[in-house]
C-alpha positions as CSV (number, residue, x, y, z in Angstrom):
1,M,130.5,86.1,119.2
2,T,127.6,88.4,118.5
3,T,127.4,92.1,119.1
4,V,124.7,91.7,121.8
5,R,126.0,89.4,124.5
6,I,122.9,88.2,126.4
7,S,123.5,85.6,129.1
8,S,120.8,83.0,129.9
9,D,122.0,83.2,133.5
10,S,120.6,86.7,133.7
11,V,117.0,85.6,134.1
12,D,117.1,82.1,135.5
13,A,119.5,79.3,136.3
14,S,117.5,76.8,134.2
15,P,117.0,78.7,130.9
16,E,115.2,75.9,129.1
17,S,112.2,76.5,131.4
18,S,112.2,80.3,131.3
19,V,110.8,82.9,128.9
20,V,110.3,86.6,129.1
21,C,107.0,88.3,128.0
22,A,107.8,90.9,125.3
23,V,105.6,93.9,124.8
24,D,105.7,96.1,121.7
25,I,103.9,99.4,121.9
26,G,103.4,100.8,118.4
27,G,101.4,103.7,117.0
28,T,98.6,101.5,115.7
29,K,98.8,98.2,117.7
30,F,99.8,96.6,121.0
31,E,101.5,93.2,120.7
32,A,102.8,90.8,123.3
33,G,104.7,87.5,122.9
34,L,106.9,84.9,124.6
35,V,110.6,85.0,123.9
36,T,113.0,82.3,125.1
37,L,116.4,83.1,126.4
38,K,117.8,82.1,123.0
39,G,115.7,84.6,121.2
40,E,113.0,82.3,119.8
41,L,109.5,83.8,119.6
42,I,107.2,81.0,120.6
43,D,103.9,82.8,121.0
44,R,102.3,86.1,120.2
45,A,99.0,88.1,120.3
46,R,98.0,91.6,119.2
47,V,95.2,94.1,119.5
48,E,94.7,97.2,117.4
49,V,94.8,100.6,119.0
50,D,91.5,102.4,119.1
51,P,92.4,106.1,118.8
52,D,89.1,107.2,120.3
53,V,89.4,105.8,123.8
54,G,91.1,107.0,127.0
55,P,94.3,105.9,128.7
56,Q,92.8,103.3,130.9
57,S,90.9,101.7,128.0
58,H,94.2,101.5,126.1
59,F,95.9,99.8,129.0
60,A,93.0,97.4,129.4
61,A,93.5,96.4,125.8
62,L,97.2,95.9,126.4
63,A,96.6,94.0,129.6
64,S,94.3,91.5,127.8
65,V,97.1,90.4,125.4
66,V,99.8,90.4,128.2
67,S,97.6,88.3,130.5
68,E,96.8,85.9,127.6
69,Q,100.5,85.4,127.0
70,L,101.2,84.8,130.7
71,D,98.5,82.2,130.8
72,R,99.8,80.5,127.6
73,A,103.3,80.4,128.9
74,A,102.3,77.8,131.5
75,S,99.3,76.1,129.9
76,H,100.6,75.7,126.4
77,H,104.4,75.8,126.7
78,G,105.2,74.7,130.2
79,K,107.4,77.8,130.7
80,V,107.9,80.2,133.6
81,V,107.8,84.0,132.7
82,R,110.6,85.7,134.5
83,A,110.3,89.3,133.4
84,I,108.5,91.7,131.1
85,G,110.3,93.6,128.4
86,I,108.9,96.7,126.6
87,G,109.8,98.3,123.3
88,C,107.8,101.5,123.0
89,A,107.5,104.3,120.5
90,G,108.9,107.5,122.0
91,P,109.4,109.7,123.7
92,I,109.8,107.8,126.9
93,T,111.4,108.3,130.2
94,R,114.2,105.9,131.2
95,N,113.0,102.3,131.6
96,C,109.5,103.3,130.4
97,E,108.6,104.8,133.7
98,S,106.4,107.0,131.6
99,V,105.6,106.9,127.9
100,S,104.1,109.3,125.3
101,P,104.0,107.2,122.1
102,V,103.3,108.9,118.8
103,N,99.7,108.5,117.7
104,I,98.4,107.5,121.1
105,A,97.3,110.9,122.3
106,S,95.8,109.8,125.6
107,W,99.1,108.2,126.7
108,N,100.9,111.5,127.6
109,E,103.5,110.6,130.2
110,F,101.5,107.4,131.0
111,P,103.1,105.4,133.8
112,L,103.4,102.2,131.8
113,R,106.0,100.4,133.9
114,R,104.1,100.8,137.1
115,F,100.9,99.6,135.5
116,L,102.5,96.5,134.0
117,N,104.3,95.7,137.3
118,D,101.0,96.0,139.2
119,L,99.3,93.7,136.6
120,T,102.0,91.0,136.5
121,R,104.0,91.3,139.7
122,L,107.1,90.7,137.6
123,P,110.2,92.8,137.0
124,V,109.5,95.2,134.1
125,Y,112.1,96.7,131.9
126,G,111.6,99.1,128.9
127,D,113.3,101.0,126.2
128,L,112.5,102.7,122.9
129,D,111.2,100.4,120.2
130,A,114.0,101.2,117.8
131,K,116.6,100.6,120.4
132,A,114.9,97.3,121.1
133,L,115.0,96.5,117.4
134,A,118.8,97.3,117.3
135,L,119.3,94.8,120.1
136,A,117.4,92.1,118.2
137,E,119.1,92.7,114.9
138,G,122.5,92.8,116.5
139,W,121.8,89.6,118.5
140,L,120.2,87.4,115.8
141,G,119.5,89.5,112.7
142,A,121.1,91.6,109.9
143,A,123.7,93.2,112.2
144,R,124.8,90.0,113.9
145,G,128.6,90.3,114.7
146,V,128.6,94.1,113.7
147,R,129.9,96.4,116.4
148,N,128.9,99.7,114.8
149,F,125.5,100.2,113.2
150,C,122.2,101.9,113.4
151,A,118.8,100.3,113.3
152,M,115.9,102.5,112.1
153,T,112.1,102.0,112.3
154,V,110.2,103.8,109.5
155,S,106.6,103.3,110.5
156,T,103.9,105.6,112.0
157,G,106.9,107.5,113.3
158,I,110.6,107.2,112.8
159,G,113.1,106.1,115.5
160,G,116.6,104.7,115.8
161,G,118.9,102.7,117.9
162,I,122.7,103.1,117.6
163,F,125.5,100.7,118.5
164,V,129.0,102.2,118.7
165,D,132.0,100.0,119.7
166,G,129.6,97.2,120.6
167,D,127.5,99.2,123.0
168,L,123.9,100.5,122.6
169,L,123.8,104.2,123.1
170,D,121.4,105.4,125.8
171,G,122.0,109.1,126.2
172,D,121.1,111.3,129.3
173,S,117.4,110.5,129.2
174,G,117.5,107.1,127.5
175,N,116.2,108.6,124.2
176,A,119.5,108.4,122.2
177,G,118.8,107.5,118.6
178,H,115.8,109.8,118.0
179,V,116.9,110.0,114.3
180,G,113.4,111.1,113.3
181,H,114.3,114.6,114.3
182,L,117.3,115.0,112.0
183,I,116.7,117.9,109.6
184,V,116.6,116.4,106.1
185,E,114.7,119.2,104.4
186,P,115.6,122.7,105.7
187,G,112.5,124.8,105.9
188,G,110.3,121.8,105.1
189,R,107.2,120.5,106.8
190,R,106.4,121.4,110.4
191,C,107.2,118.5,112.8
192,G,105.4,117.7,116.0
193,C,108.6,118.6,117.8
194,G,108.2,122.2,116.5
195,A,111.1,122.1,114.0
196,R,110.7,122.1,110.2
197,G,112.0,119.5,107.8
198,C,112.6,116.6,110.3
199,L,112.9,113.2,108.9
200,E,109.7,112.2,110.8
201,A,107.8,115.1,109.3
202,E,108.8,114.2,105.8
203,A,108.9,110.4,105.7
204,S,106.9,108.8,108.5
205,G,103.6,107.1,107.9
206,L,101.8,110.0,109.5
207,A,103.6,112.4,107.2
208,I,102.8,110.4,104.1
209,E,99.1,110.3,105.0
210,A,99.2,114.1,105.6
211,I,101.0,114.8,102.3
212,T,99.0,112.4,100.0
213,G,95.6,112.1,101.8
214,R,96.1,108.3,101.5
215,P,97.3,105.7,104.0
216,P,100.9,104.7,103.5
217,S,99.7,101.2,102.6
218,E,98.5,102.8,99.3
219,P,101.7,104.6,98.1
220,T,102.5,106.0,94.7
221,Y,105.9,105.1,93.1
222,D,107.0,108.7,93.7
223,I,106.1,108.6,97.4
224,M,108.1,105.4,97.8
225,Q,111.1,107.0,96.1
226,R,110.7,110.2,98.1
227,T,110.5,108.4,101.4
228,G,113.6,106.3,100.6
229,R,115.5,109.4,99.5
230,Y,114.9,111.1,102.8
231,V,115.7,108.1,104.9
232,G,118.9,107.6,102.9
233,R,119.8,111.3,103.6
234,G,119.2,110.8,107.3
235,A,121.2,107.6,107.3
236,A,124.1,109.5,105.6
237,M,124.2,112.0,108.5
238,I,124.3,109.3,111.1
239,C,127.0,107.3,109.3
240,T,129.1,110.3,108.7
241,A,128.9,111.6,112.3
242,L,129.4,108.3,114.0
243,D,131.6,106.4,111.4
244,L,129.1,103.6,110.8
245,D,128.9,101.4,107.8
246,L,125.6,99.7,108.3
247,V,122.0,100.9,108.7
248,V,119.3,98.3,109.2
249,V,115.8,99.5,108.5
250,G,112.5,98.0,109.5
251,G,109.0,99.3,110.2
252,A,105.8,98.9,108.3
253,V,106.4,101.8,105.9
254,A,110.0,100.7,104.9
255,L,109.2,97.0,104.6
256,G,105.9,97.7,102.8
257,F,107.6,99.9,100.2
258,G,110.2,97.2,99.6
259,A,112.9,97.4,96.9
260,T,111.8,100.8,95.5
261,F,112.4,102.4,98.9
262,F,115.6,100.6,99.7
263,N,117.2,101.2,96.2
264,E,116.4,105.0,96.5
265,A,117.8,105.1,100.1
266,Q,121.0,103.4,99.0
267,L,121.4,105.8,96.1
268,E,121.0,108.8,98.4
269,L,123.4,107.4,100.9
270,D,126.0,106.8,98.2
271,E,125.5,110.4,97.0
272,C,125.8,112.0,100.5
273,V,128.7,110.0,102.0
274,H,132.3,110.5,100.9
275,R,135.1,108.6,102.6
276,D,138.8,108.5,102.1
277,R,139.1,105.0,103.7
278,G,137.0,102.2,105.0
279,P,133.9,100.6,103.4
280,M,131.1,102.7,102.1
281,P,128.0,102.4,104.3
282,R,125.0,100.4,103.2
283,I,121.3,100.1,104.0
284,T,119.6,96.8,104.4
285,S,116.2,95.6,105.6
286,T,115.8,93.9,108.9
287,R,116.3,90.1,108.8
288,L,113.9,89.3,111.6
289,A,110.9,90.9,109.8
290,D,107.8,91.2,111.9
291,R,109.4,89.1,114.7
292,G,112.0,91.8,115.4
293,P,110.1,94.2,117.6
294,L,109.0,91.4,120.0
295,I,112.4,89.7,120.0
296,G,113.9,93.1,120.7
297,A,111.5,93.8,123.6
298,G,112.5,90.4,124.9
299,A,116.2,91.3,124.6
300,V,115.5,94.5,126.6
301,A,114.3,92.4,129.5
302,I,117.1,89.8,129.3
303,R,119.8,92.5,129.0
304,S,118.4,94.6,131.8
305,A,117.9,91.7,134.1
306,R,121.5,90.7,133.5
307,R,122.7,94.2,134.4
308,A,120.5,94.2,137.5
309,A,122.0,90.9,138.7
310,M,125.5,92.2,138.3
311,R,124.9,95.3,140.5
């Protein structure tokens, strides 16, 4: 039994013929793919985000890859698309009724769910990208079978999804898991949220570029260590507060920095967490690699459709 119990009956009575269209909204790219009810990613397409265009142009770019995937579902795979699932960088309102993703300035409270519903005429379900990643890693990845864990994305921004006692935390607004706004350096760099020393202000891709004047794809050894140290510090706070023993980390920055990042994060986690009983928490990379965000968005659709069918 896995942590994430996703029933094939939630979308269609003949699951072999059904897929969901998964949509990943990142800070630098839009991606869409086809995910089976068993979690297999069978097709995908992406388009880079142009920072200099307006909201409708952004949606037109997204619509192009979504429409392509809907066409390919039937023409190349002989599948029927039953729903759309979204994983989106935050902040969002519940179910992605509106989204304001980091690094897409023109999408300020953009009504993404309505636009995708108008485009596809399919049920549309959405959640934070890191919560979607937590669903994917708990279903098929590094946290499979684990009831208490946190998944973090360290990329353009920093987000999280948290499972406690086998349930994904939602919170009042659906934004539970915004771990990027833990204070890891009191009095540190000013964050977009207005506070100082947030994890996102110290260790995100945007922060690294602001600190170094270079893209995070060109890090120094010291920056990789520094980023890992801050992420480990944030992970320690989460593990201590919620009694977790696993943190699964993905995202372009974390995965790009590799072993240097993960070793430093684990050292900081070991330094900051002290327990009288139970296993010491550990940090590991995502197992699903670059498939995780789309599988997670697919899981959002399957899970939400199952819940809707039970009402």
